[in-house]
N, C-alpha and C positions, 0 to 999 in steps of 0.2 A: 347192398352195402352193410346192412345189419348182420347178415350171415358172415361176411368176411371179418367184421369186427369181433363177432363172437368166436370165430375160428382162431383169430390171433390171441384173444384173451385166454382161450383154453390152453394155448401152448406156453403161457407164462407160468413158470414154476414158483417163483418167489420174487419179492422185492428186496433188493440189496442196496446197501449204502456204499458209495464209492467216494474217494477223495480225488478230485480232479480240478482242472482249471476251467472256469466258466468265463466266456467272453461277455462282458457287460456292455461294451460299445465298440464300434468299429467304423472305419470310413475308408473309401477308396478314392485315390487321386490319380489324375493324369496330368503331369506337370511338364511344361516345356521350359527348360532352363536355358535362357538366352545368354550368350556372350560370357560364359564362364572362363575365367583366366586359368590357363594351363601352366603349371609350375614344372620346371625341369631341374635336373641335377646339373652340375657344372659342365660335364662332358656333353650332355645333350643340349645345353644352352649354347655352347659354342657352335653346334651345327645349326641351331635355329638362327643365330646371328648372321650366318652366311646364306640363309634360305631366300629364295625368290618366290616360293609358293608352297602351300601345304595342302594336304588332303587327308581327311579322316578315314582310317581303316576300320576302326571299331572302338568300343569302350566296354568296360565292365565295372561292376560294383565290387570294390575291395573290402569295404567294411562299412558299418553304420553304427555310430555311437548314439545311444538313446538315454535321455534323462526324463524322469517323471516327477513333476512338482504339483502340489496342491494349488488350485486356483482360489485366491483370497475372495471371501464373501460369496462364494458359490459352492455350497456344500455338495460333496460327492463328485465334483468335476476336477479333472487334472489336465495340466498342459504337458504334452509330449513333444520334447525338443529332439529333433533328429539331425545328425550331421553325417552326410554321405561322403565317402571318399571314392573317387572314380579313377581308374587307370585308363588313359586315353592313348591310343596307338595311332601314330601319324605317319604318312608318307611325306618326307621333306625333300623338296626339289631345290638344289643349289645351282643349277645351270640347265640349259636347254639340251645339252649333249650328254649329260650324266644321268644315270638311273637314280631313282629316289632312294633316300636313306630312311630306314624305319627307326622312329624315335618314340619313346614312351614318356608320358608326362602324367602329372597328378592334378586333378581338379576336385574341388570341394563345394558342397552346397548344404545349407542349413534351412530347415523349415520347422514350423510349429503347428500343432493341431490340438484342439481341446476336446476331450472325450469324457464320458461319464464312467466312473469306476466304483461308485458306491462308497461306503464307509466301513471301517473296521480297523482296530488297532491291536489285534490279538497277536501275542508272541508265541511262536511255535518252536518246540524243542523235540528232538528226535533221538531215539536210542541207537541210531546208526553210528558207526565209527568211521573215521577217516582211513584210507588205505595205507597211509604211511605211518600211522601211529595206532597201536592197539588199545590204548587207554584214553583216547581223546574223542569225545563225541563231536558230531557235526555242529557247526556254528548255528546259533539261534537265527531264525528268520521270522519275518512278520508277514501278515496277510495283506499288506498294502498292495494295491494293484501293480501289475507289471505290464509293460508295453511290449508288443511283438510287431515287427515290421517285416512284411513279405514284399519282395520286389524282384524284378527281372533285370537283366543287364540292359542299360539304356540304349536307345537308338541314337546314333551320332548323325545329326541332321545337317550340320554345317561346321566348317572350320575356317578361320580367317587368320592371315598373317598381318600383324599390325605393328605400329610404332609403339615401343614400350612406354614412351612418355604419354601416350594417349590412354593408357590403361591404368587402372588402380590395382591394388593388391600386389605391390612390388615383391613383397616377401610373403610366403605362405603362412607364416606364423609357426607356432609350436605344433608339430605333428606327432602323433603317437608312433612309438617305435615299431608296433606291429604293422604299420603301414609303410614306414620308411625302409624297413628291411626288405621289402618287395622290390626295391629299386637299387640300382648300382650307383652309389654316390650319395652326396649330401645335398639337401635342398637349401639349407641355410649357409650358403657359401659365397654369396655375391658381395664383393666389396663395393661395387657400384651398380647402378641400375643397368640391366641388359639393354642391348640395342633394339632387339625385336622381341615381340611377344606373340602368343597364339591364344585365341579365344575360340571356344566351341559352343555349339548349341546342342543340347541333349534332350531327348524325350524319354520320360521314365514313367512307369506304372507302379503304384504301390498300394498295399493294403495295410492299414495300421489298426491294431487291436489292443484293447485294454482289458486284461483278464485278471481274475482273482481266484485264489485257492479256496474251494468250497467243498462241502460234503453234500452229495445229491443222492436222492432215492430214485432208483431206476428199476424197470422190470428186467428180470433175468429169465432167459429161455432155456439155456443149458450151458455147459462148459464148452469151450472152443476146442474140441478134440479134432485134430487134423484127420481128414478122410483120405488123403493122398499119401502114398508110400514114397519114401525117399529113393530116388534112382541113383544107385551106386555103380552101375555098369558103365565104366569108362574105358574098357579094354579096347574097344574098336571105335576110334573117333569118327570114322566114316559113317558108321551106323547112326551115331548121334547127329551127324550133319544131315543125313537124309531125312531126319524127322523135322528139320526146320523148313517152314514153308518158304516158297520163293517170294522174295520181296518185290512184288509187282509195283507197288506204289513208288518205290525208289527209282524204277526205270521209267514208269509212266505216271507222273504226278497227277493226282486226282483233280478234276475240275472243281470250280467253286460250288459249294453245297454238297459235295460228294465225299467230304472227309468223314472219318470214323466218328460216330456219335452225333452226326448231323441228322436232324429230324427231317430234312428236306428229301422228298422222294420224287421219282420220275426223272432223275438225271441220267439214268442209264448205267450207273456204276454197279448196280446189283444184277444187271442182266448177264 
């Protein structure tokens, strides 16, 4: 071990100072969001009112709004408030002899977590200029921590057709324009409460990080000079196609424990 350590240290050329974002705290969550009310535009709600059953086809995260606030009487800690906007795709059945109609709706969910982000109130000014104006510098920013949320599209676990009188959240409230423009129609269009409603249960995995802009001293080995030449030979597409390996896993899905990067051995996939 000592020989390897000495070998690594001998390759270090210098210590350099870099300006980067350091993660001060993070958390991972596995949330099951039960009975989220799905909101529809006027045209989609008309189909829901005639429905006899619904089935969830899938869901995706459209956006996540994040707010970071200091926690009173707890120095260095911040509350991270996250509001998710989900697009839910449903198969809507309006009769036994008719095929289902695909309808898209919107569901929202808010959560809060408290993370450590340290302290610092430095104001940062930069000599960079904006692209649209040659004599205006970029706006000042501070070194207050910022939150980053990483998530995957949720798993749609269940969908229920219910009586609208039995559900809360009759109106979705004020929605951001960036989310509304992804749907055809207006959500705030109901003069009276709809007849039927849909609730879904979603499973979602998230990682929340609180990071701060800092200067760090790191070892430098060398410059990142590419060792691979750029291939510009595109005259014959068949030659390029022949270099692509046959996608065996697409035709024969690997067994459990045989996926790439899996440390399990003895499963026969390397034979």
